C-alpha positions as CSV (number, residue, x, y, z in Angstrom):
1,M,-7.8,-10.7,9.1
2,I,-4.0,-10.5,9.0
3,V,-2.5,-7.2,10.2
4,K,1.2,-6.3,9.8
5,F,2.5,-3.8,12.5
6,Y,5.5,-1.9,11.3
7,T,7.5,1.3,11.4
8,E,8.9,3.3,8.5
9,G,12.6,2.8,7.9
10,C,12.5,-0.7,9.6
11,M,14.4,-3.0,7.2
12,P,13.0,-6.2,8.7
13,C,9.5,-4.7,8.3
14,Y,10.3,-3.9,4.6
15,A,11.7,-7.4,4.1
16,L,8.5,-8.9,5.5
17,T,6.4,-6.7,3.2
18,V,8.3,-8.0,0.2
19,L,7.8,-11.6,1.4
20,L,4.1,-11.2,2.1
21,D,3.6,-9.6,-1.4
22,E,5.6,-12.5,-2.9
23,L,3.3,-15.0,-1.2
24,M,0.3,-12.9,-2.3
25,V,-1.0,-12.6,1.2
26,D,-4.0,-10.2,1.8
27,Y,-3.2,-8.1,4.8
28,D,-3.7,-4.7,6.4
29,E,-0.9,-2.5,7.8
30,V,-0.6,-0.4,10.9
31,N,2.3,2.0,11.2
32,I,2.7,2.1,15.0
33,E,4.4,5.5,14.9
34,K,1.1,6.9,13.5
35,D,-1.3,4.6,15.4
36,M,0.3,3.7,18.7
37,E,-3.2,3.1,20.2
38,S,-3.7,0.2,17.9
39,A,-0.4,-1.3,18.8
40,I,-1.2,-0.9,22.5
41,D,-4.6,-2.4,22.1
42,H,-3.1,-5.5,20.3
43,R,-0.2,-5.7,22.8
44,V,2.4,-5.2,20.0
45,R,5.8,-4.9,21.6
46,S,8.1,-5.3,18.6
47,V,8.0,-4.8,14.8
48,P,7.4,-6.4,12.5
49,T,4.5,-8.3,14.0
50,L,1.9,-10.2,12.1
51,L,-1.4,-10.7,13.9
52,N,-4.4,-12.8,13.0
53,T,-7.1,-10.6,14.5
54,D,-9.6,-13.5,14.4
55,T,-7.5,-16.0,16.4
56,G,-5.0,-13.8,18.2
57,A,-2.1,-15.8,16.6
58,R,1.0,-13.7,16.1
59,L,4.4,-13.9,14.5
60,V,7.0,-11.5,15.9
61,G,10.1,-10.4,14.0
62,F,11.3,-11.2,10.5
63,K,11.3,-14.9,9.7
64,D,12.4,-16.8,6.7
65,K,9.9,-17.7,4.0
66,E,9.3,-21.3,5.2
67,T,8.5,-20.1,8.7
68,V,6.1,-17.4,7.5
69,E,4.4,-19.9,5.2
70,A,4.0,-22.4,8.0
71,W,2.6,-19.8,10.3
72,L,0.1,-18.7,7.7
73,N,-0.9,-22.3,7.0
74,D,-1.3,-23.1,10.7
75,N,-3.0,-19.9,11.8
76,C,-4.8,-18.3,8.8
77,Y,-6.0,-20.8,6.2
């Protein structure tokens, strides 16, 4: 499962949401301001962070479309 860790008002987080929706990625979201425990449990230190909970693979920070697609292909499909 892919989880996106974010905060409200974070423009890179918003941009990543738009990109993931454009790529039609199925993912869950965790607002770390409301669920800090989850962020701590998954060692999230920065937002946005994408995490594959099955493999532990993560992508930290906003990246361009090609980088996100490559990460998804390498770590999720």
